[in-house]
N, C-alpha and C positions, 0 to 999 in steps of 0.2 A: 413843509417838511419838518419844521420844529415840533409841531403837534404830533406828527407821526413818530418822530424820534422819542418824544416823551412817553408815548404809549408803549412803544417797544421796550424801552428801558424799564418801565414799571412791570411789564409782563415778564421780562427776564428776571427781575428781582423777586418776583413772586413764584417763579418756577420751583417745584418741589425738589428737583434734582438736576444734575448737569445735562443728562440726555434731553430732558424737556427744555432746558434753557437753550441748548444748541439747536433744537428743533424750532423753537420760537424764532431764533435769530435768522436761520437760513430761510425759513418760510416768509417771515415778515419783510426781510431785506429784499428778497426776490420780487415780492409784490410792490414794495415801495419804490424800488429803483428800476422796475420794469426790465430786469435782466433775464437771461436764459438760465443761468446757474448761479447758485450761491453755496459755498462750501466752507467748512471750518477744518483746519488742520491743527492738531495738537503736537507739541514737542514731546517725544518719548526719549528722555535723556538716557535711560538704561540701554535701550536698543540703538540709540543715536540715529533716530529716524523722525521724519515728520509724517504723521498718520492722519488721513482724512477720517474725521469722526462724525461728520454730519454733512448732508447735502440735500438741496432741493434743485433738481434739474438733471443730475446724473442718476443712473439706476441705483436704487437703494442697496443692491448687493455689493457695491464697491466700498461701502462704509466699513472701515477697519481693515480693508484689503489694500487700498492704495497707500503705498509707503514710499517715501523718498529718503535717501540717505542724507545725513547732515551735509549741508552745503550744496545740494543738488537742486536743479530746477529753479523756476521763478519763485517758488515758495522759499527755497533756500536763500535766494537773493534778497527777499523781503526781510528774512531773519538777519542776514548779514548786515544789511543797511539800517535796520531798526527804524525804517520809515516807509511810507507808502510807495508802491510801484504802480504807475499808471501807463498802460501801453495800448495803442490802438491796434497793433498787430503783434500778438505775443510771440509768434514763431520767428520774428525778425531779431529777437533779443538773443545775445550769445549764450545766456544761461538756460534757454528754453530746452526742455526735454519732452519728447513725444511719449504719451502714455496710451497704449492700446486699450487698457481697461476702461478708460472713460471717453474713448473716441475723440481725442483732443483736437484733431486736425480741423474739425469743423468750427472751432471757436477761435475768434480773433481778438476781440476786446478783452482786456485783462486789467483788473484793479485788485491789488492785494494790500492789506494793512496789517501791521504787527499787533499782536495782543501782548501787552507788556505790563508786568507787575514787579515792583521793587527792582527795577533795572534789568529784569530777566524776561526774555521773550518766551512766552508760554505757548504761543501758537500763531496762526495766520488766518485772517478772514478774507476770503476771495470771492469776487463776482466775475462772471464770464459772459460775453456776448458773442453771438454767431457772426454778426457783421462787424466791420471795423468800427471801433467806437473809442474816442478819447473822452473819458469821463470828466465831467465838469468839476471845478474846485469845490462847489457846494456838495456834490455827491461824494467826493473824496473825504471831506471833513465829516459828513454824515456817517460814512462807514468807519472812519477812524474813531469817532465818538462811541459807536457801538462796540468796537474792538476793546476800547478802554473799559467799557461797562462789563463786557464778557470776562475780562480778567478777574473781576471780583468773584464771579460765579465759578470760575476754574479754581481759584484759591479755596473757595468753600468745598469744592469737590475733592481737592487734595486732602483736606482735613477729614472728610467722611470716608475716604478710601475709594470714591467712585472713579477717579482717574486711573488708579492702579487696576481696578477690576475691569474697566473698559479697555485698557491697553493690553493687559496680559492675563486677565481672568484669574487674579490672585487675590485672596482675602486678606493678605497681610500687607500692612503699609511699609513702604521702604523709602520714605521721604520724611522731611521734617519741616514744620512751619517755623519761620524765623521771626523772633521778636527782639526784645531788649532785655538784657540780664537785669533782674531785680535783686536776686541774691544768688551767689555761687553755690554750687552743690548739685547733687543728682537725686532724683526721686522716682520711684516706680510705684504706681498705685491706680486707684479708680477715681474717675471724675464725679464730683458732686457739684451741680450747677446752682449758683445763687443768683438772685435777681432782685432788682428794686421792686418795691411795692407798686402795684397797679401799672407795671410796665409790660404791656401785652407782648411786644416784640421780643423781649428778653426771656420769656417763659420757656423752659425746656419741655420736651416730652419726658414723661416719667411713668413707669409701670404702676398700676394700682391693683390691689388684691380684692378689696371689697367694692365691687362694681355697683351693687345696689345702694350702698351708702354714698358713693360718689354721684350717682344719678340723683339721689335725694338732695344732696348738697347743691347740685346744679339747678334743680327745679326751685329750690328755696332762694337761690341767688337771683334767678330770673324774676321770681315773684317780688322779691325785695326791690329790684330795679324798677319794675312796673309800678310799684307803690310810690317810689321816689318820683317817677315821671308824672304820675297823677297829682302828687303833692305840689310839684313845681308848677304844673299847669293850673291848678286851683289857685295857687298863690299869685300867679301872673294874670289872672283873668280880668282884673280891673285895670291893668296897665298895658295890655297888648290887644291888638285887633283880633277879630275872629279868624282872619287868615293866618296870623302869626301863631295863635293858640293851636291852630290845626297842625302845626309842625309837631307838637308833642303827641297829638293823636297819631300822626304818621309814624313817629318813633315807636310808639306803643305797638302799632300794627306790625312794624318791622321786627320788634322784639318778640312778638308772638308768632312770627312766621314759621311755617313748618320747616323750611330749609335751615333757618338759624338754630332752632331747637333740635330738630331731628338729626341734623348733621352733626351737632356736638354730641348728642346721645349715642350716635353710631360710633363716634370716636372713643367714647368711654367704654362702650360694650366691646370694642376691639382691644381694650386693655390699657388705654391711655388715661391719665388722671384728667379731671375736669378742666383745669386751666390749660393744659396742653391740647386737649381735644378742642376747646373753644378757640385757642389761638389758630390752630390749623383751619377751622371752619371760618373764622373771621377773615383770615388771609385769602381764602378762596372767594368769599363774597366781595372783598375789597378789590381783588383782581378782576372779577367780573364787571364791577361798576367802572373801574378805571379804563377798561377796554372799550367802553361805550363812546360813540361819537358825540352824542348829545351832551353839551357842557353841564346842563342841570343834573342829568343822571350821573355823570362822572363825579360830581361833587357829593353825591350821596355816599360815596366811599368813606368820606370823613364821618358821616353819621354812624355807619356801621362800626368803624373803629371806636368811636365814642361809646357806643353801646357795649362793645366788647370790654373796654376798660372799666366801665361801670359794673359789669357782671364780675370781672376779675376782682375788683375791690370788695365786692360782697363775698366772693368765693374765698378770698384770703382770710376773711374773718372766721370762716368755717374750717380752715386748715390750720392746725397749730403750728407755730413757728418752729418748735423743737424738732430736731432731726436726729435720727439714731445714727450718729457717726460711727464709722468703723475704722480700725487701724489702716493706714495707707490712704486716707482720704486726701484727694487733691481738689482744692477749691477752684472752681472755674466760674468766671463771670465777665460781663461786659466791663464792669469796673468794681472789682472786689473791694469792699470797704473794711476799715479797721474794725468796726463792730462785728462784721461777719466773720472776720478772722478770729476775733476774740471769743466768739461763740463756740468754736470747736474745742472740745475737751483736750487737755494736755495728753500728748502721746498718740493722738489720733491723726493729726495733721501731718501729711508728708510733703505737700508742695502747694504752690499757689500759681494760678495762671489767670492773668487779667488782660482782656483785650485792650484796655486803656491803661496808661500809667508808664512809669519808667523806674530806673534804679533809685531815683530820688523821691518817688512818690511815697506818701505816708505808709501805705500798706506794705511797700517794699522795705521800708525802714523797720517796720514791725516784724516782718518776716525775717530780716537779718538778725534782729534782736533775739528772735526765737531759734535761729539757726535753721530756718525752713527755706529750701530752694524755691526761687520764684522767677518766672519769666513774664514780662509785661509787653505792652506796646505792639499788638498785632493789628494789622489793618483789616484783615478779613477772617477773624476767628469765628467759626460757626457755632457760637455758644450753645444754641438750642439743640444741636445734634450730638453734643459730647456727653450728656448725662449717662453715667454708668460705663463709659468707654475706658479701656485700659490706656493709661498714658505714661510716657516717660518725660519727665521735666529735666532738661539739661540747662541748669543755671550758669554753667561755665561759658557755653557758647550761645546761650539764649535761643535754644531750640526746643520745640515741642513735638514729640513723636506720638501719633495717634494709632492705637492698635499696633504696637511695635512688633517687628519680627523677633523671632527667638534670639537671633544674633544680637540685635540692638538691646533687647531686654537683659540678656546675660552680660553684655559689656557694661551697662550702667549699674547692674548689681555688683559687678567687680569694682567699679569706681566707688560705690558706696562703701564696700569693705575697705578699700584703700584709704578712703577719707576717715573712716572710723579708726583705722590703725594710726594714721597721722595724728588724729585728735588725742589718742591715748598717749602717744609719744610726747606731744606738746604739753599734756597735762603735767608732766614732770617739771615744767618751767614755772608753774603757777606760783611757787614760793620764792622764785629767784627774782632779783631786781632787773628792771629794764635798763641795762647799762651796757654801753659799748665796750669793746675790749680795751680801749684806751681811756676808760673812766668817765665818759659822759653819761650822766644819770638823768633820766626823764620820767616823770610820773605818767602812768597809763591809767586813764579813768574809763568808766563805763557809761554809755548812753542807755537810758532806760525810760520806760513810761508805763510798764506793767509791774505790779508787785511780784508777779511770778518770775521776773528777771533778776530779782535780788540775789537769790541763791546761786544762780548761774554766774552772776557777776562776781560774787565773793569767791566762788569755787575756782574761777580762772585767775584770781589774784588781782582784781581791780583795786586800785589804791584810793578809790572814792568814786563819786559820780560827777562826770564832767558836764552832763546834760540830762536833767530829768524833765521829760516832756509832760507838762501838767494837762495838756489837752486830752490825753488818752482817757483819764477818768471822766472827762466831759463827753467824749465821743461814744463811750459804751453805755451811756444812760439816755433816758428819754426825757430828761429835764436837767436844768442847772443844778449841780450839787450844792448843798448848803454850806455855810462857813464851817460848821462843826464837822460835817461829813468830809470836807476837804482836809481839815486839820488832821483828822485821824489817818487819812491816807498819806499825807506828807510826813507825818510823825513816824510812820512805819519805815519809810525810806531813810529818814535822817537818823533814826535809832539804829537801823541795821548797819550803817556804815560809820557811825560815830566811833572815834573822834575824827575820822577821815572826812575831807570836805565833800559836800553835796551841793552842786550848782543846780538850782531850781529855776527853770525858765517860766516866766509868766505866760498866760494863755496865748497860744499862737494858732488861732483858727483862721479860716479863709483859705483861698487857693484850693488845694486838694484836700483840705481838712474842714469839711462843712458839718455843722451840728444839725441833726434832723429837726430839732426843736427851735433852731435859731437860723432859719434860712436866709441866705444872702444871694440874691439873684443879680449876676453881673455878666456882661459880655466877655470881660477879660479879668477873671478873679485874681490872677497872679499879680496883676498891676493895680489891683483895686483895694477894697476895704478888707484888710487882714492884719494880723499881728497886733502891734502896739497901736495901730490906728483904731481898731475896734475897742481896745482897752481904754484909750483916751476919750473916745466918743461915748463909751458906757462906763463912766467911773464907778458906778454902783457894782458892776461885775469885777472890775479891777481891784477896788478897795476891799471887797469881800474876800477875794483870793489872797491879796497881800496880807490882810489880817490873819487869815488861816495859816499862811506860810510862816509868818513871824511867830504866831502862837505855837506852831509845831516845833519851832526851834528853841523854845524855852528850856533852859537848863542844859542844852546840848552845845550850842554855839558852833556848829559845823556847817552853817548855811551860807551859801552865796546866791545872790539874786541876779537873774539874767533877763535883759529886756530884748525881745525879738523884733525883727523887721523894722529896725530904726533907720530912718533916712535923713534925719536932720537933728541939729543941736536942740532946736525948740522942742521936739518930741521928748528928748531926754530930760530937759528942764521940767516939762509938764509931768512926766512920769515920776521924777524924783520928788516933786512937790506932793504928789499923791502918796508916795511911799512914806514921806515924812509925816503926812497927815495921819495915815494909818498907825504909824509908830507912836505918835504922840497920843492918839486915842487909846492905844493899848497900854501906854505907860501910866495913864490915869487909872487903869484897871489893875495893873500888875507891874511889879518891879523886876520881873524875870525876863522881860522882852529886851532883846538887843537889836541894834540896827546893823544888818550884815553888810559885807562888801557888795557893791552893785556893779555889774558889768553890762556891756553892750555887745550884741551880736553884730558882726560885720558880715552882712549878706546882701546889702544894697550898695551898688558901686559908689553912690554919693558919699558914703561914710569912709570909703578908702582914702578920700582926700580930706577928711575932717578929723583925722586921728589926733592932732595936737589940741584942737578945741575940745574934743570929747574927753581926752585924757585929763583935762582940768576938772572934769565933773564925775568921772567914774573911776573904779579901782582896777578893772581888768577888761580885756577884750577876748571875745571868742569868735573865731571865724567859722561861719556856717557855709561850707563850700558848696552845698547843694544849691541853695538859692543864688549865691554869688556867681556860680558858674552859669546858671540859667539867665541871670540878668546881664552878665558881661557878654554872653554869646547870643542873646536874643533868641533863646531856644526854650520853648515850653516843654519841659521834660516829661510831661504827661501826654504829649501829642505824638502819636506813633509815626506820623509823617516825617517828623524832624528829630525824634528822640536820638537817632544815631549820631546826630551832630553834637549832642551833649557830651562834653569830655572835660573832666576835672584836671586832666594833664595838659590841656591846651596851654601854650606858652603865655597867653594873656592872663590866664587864671594864676599861673605860677608867679608871674611878675607882680600881679596885684597883691598876692599873699606876702611876697617878699617886701613889698612896699609897706604893707601894714605892720609887719614885724619890725622893720627898721624904724618907722615913725613911732611906734608904741614904745620900743626900747629906748628911743631917744628921749621919751617923756618919762621913762622909769616905770612903765606899766607892762605887766606880763601878757603874753598872748597864748591862747590855746586854740586848737582846731578841733571842732566837734562835729564837722560834717562827715559824710561817708568817706571822704578822701583820707581821713585819719585812720580808717580801718583797712585801707588798701596797703598791703605790705610794701609794694613798689613805691607808692607815693610817700609813705612814711619816711623813706630814705631822704627824699628831698626836703620834707618839712623839718626834719631834724637838722639838716645841713643849713637851712635858712635861719635856724635859731629859735624855732617855735618852742615854748616853754613846757607844754604838756599836750598830750593827745587824748581824745575821748572817742570811744567807738563802741560798737555792739560787743557783747560778751563773746560772741562767736568769732570775732576777729582779733581779740586782744592777745591771745597767746601766739598767733601767727606774726603779729607785729612785734611782739617781744622777741621772738626767734630771730627776726631780721635785725633788730637793734643789737642783740647780743652777738651778731655775726659780722657786723660792719663797724669799722673804726670811724671816728668822726672825720678823719682825713680822707678816707675812702668815700664817705658820703659827700663831702665837699667837692671832691674830684668829679663825682658823677653829676653834681649840681652844675659845675662849670661846663661840663660837656653838654648837658641839657640846654644850657643857655645859648648854645650855638644852633639849636634845632628850631624848626619853623612850624611843626604840627604835632598834635597830641599822639598820633600813631607812632611817630619816630621816637618820641619821648618814652612811650611805653615799651617799645621794642628795645631801646637801650637799657632801660631798667630791668627788663626781663632777662636780658643777657647777663647783667650784673648778678641777678639772683641765681641764675643757672651756674655761673662761674664760682659763686660762693657756696655751691652745694645745696641751694634752697629751691631746687626745681619742683619739689613737691607742692610749693605754693602756687604754681602756675599750671593751669589746665588749658592748654591750647594745642591746636593742631592734631587732635585725636583723629 
């Protein structure tokens, strides 16, 4: 049964649409379990009904016609229980309801399992038997597994509008996909799908105008792959047997097959670009092989996929990377990268939607720096189907509307206008100090990584840079930047803010910030080779960067140096030794170089307990709440399955920060917070009450935080901190702070409960 289960799941995953996926399920399940009927009911929340949407065993005319009110019947019982219901005689159950439409009285055995996604019951998968039959546990788990798989297909159908059309024959979407908020805000625009190179599964459909040119590109790509295969075969002829060499001949024959070539050409002639047409054709071939009973033939599906990827690699070289972006572009991808975001011209990007990632992923941080709404962390975002679709990105409540109704579209355009009005009002605070009504003054700095951020940071009244992310210039290139190239970049930032301080963080790659030209393959990159660990293992990279930073500071002396991802005192000693080495090398060349203050990022829990020892070595501390939260709570913030557990207002995070502040101040060293928590107006209240010396955030958040600071006295903040100390979860903390903002007349900073 396990092999049958695997084949059914593969066929469901390859189904082009929901009706086909439902048809596969009911047909294959009926055969595999030897039952008389298999049906699928979907939950229609708008009509508050359970609707039979597929069946094998009942008359086809009942599809879409059999409807049960919420809570009714055995289907309603499965939904209520959220677990399987296994009955040898269904009519004996108190929830049983007779239905004349399907002649139910002749069926006795009943097994129903819920179809659940994100804690919501989407439907029920049911099998029926004429004779009395208590289904075995193995059969129950078989059906339950298929129900879980079907949940993904239903989620995909929601995004494409199929559910809505099937249930009520409406072309407008009246639902939202739920993700994780990356950047607050609202955006209305058109999707442009971006995808990794040579990733066949992520390639979207895309219309093409010059069909003849597209066909020529495809033929050229196929010919190039055939040449590659022949070259490989010739090179291996002396080391492989005749039988093994024959594999390459088989691949070439497969490559030349009429189905593979003509099927793709048919897709191109139908108006799809070559990569999209190829993906569809490869999917069909793979599905055909995977359904075969013969194990050897099933494995040929992998060969087909490999050929598809090889052709894609060649096709990509014939398609220029440049894209004619238009205003209102919403970037969509499986995992939108920093470089893809940076490629969009200023003024064209309206929003970002990434299937993977969270509010603390690097692309979300960049989006916030640019003031671009972003939603991340979707389990079942059908990226390939979204190209050109009208989208609404709700960064406040982490929702994505696909082909929104007029009412939804108008509501979010209204929110955009309100947001613009609030921004205009806040701009009046740019020249005012961040000072509480009772005189507590706190510097507000900007987080930045793009030169384009400088103007925005200065315009909002930033008093310096609390975190300059040096990895951004590395991420947007196809090679390591040279020392002089780096120096020019850093000099621009230091000059723009002089004499105000600029805190430059040394290279922090790894985790969710991978360089395409410096790949790091790890099973768990967030707990692996990243940050200062890479710098110490590659002193040539670190020394070149430190030299460039120190040279950029010549004659300005507004530099502070920050070390990321520190987990031990030994790492700090090693890094300080390299900094001293770079400094002495430069002193021999010029007398303008100064040794700047050096600080450590507190983002690994081990450093929370090493503050006294670290304080003997460094000049300041900067709390990176993004990683600190991730590591304290054991939550991969880029994993959509658990991203909702990531909460910077969790009591454990707050207590860790307070402990850092108390220990650092006890050693006479200042503490800043440069994580995204600093840019949260509600969280800023608690940070100031703890005694944090400065806050650093994206330019888009700075004036909002300043508004809060100028509206709350220090005493009021400390009172709220005391109340928060009695709470046990992050949701309660946030609710309390939001009430405080509302009572202070700052409700415009909160977008909830719309």
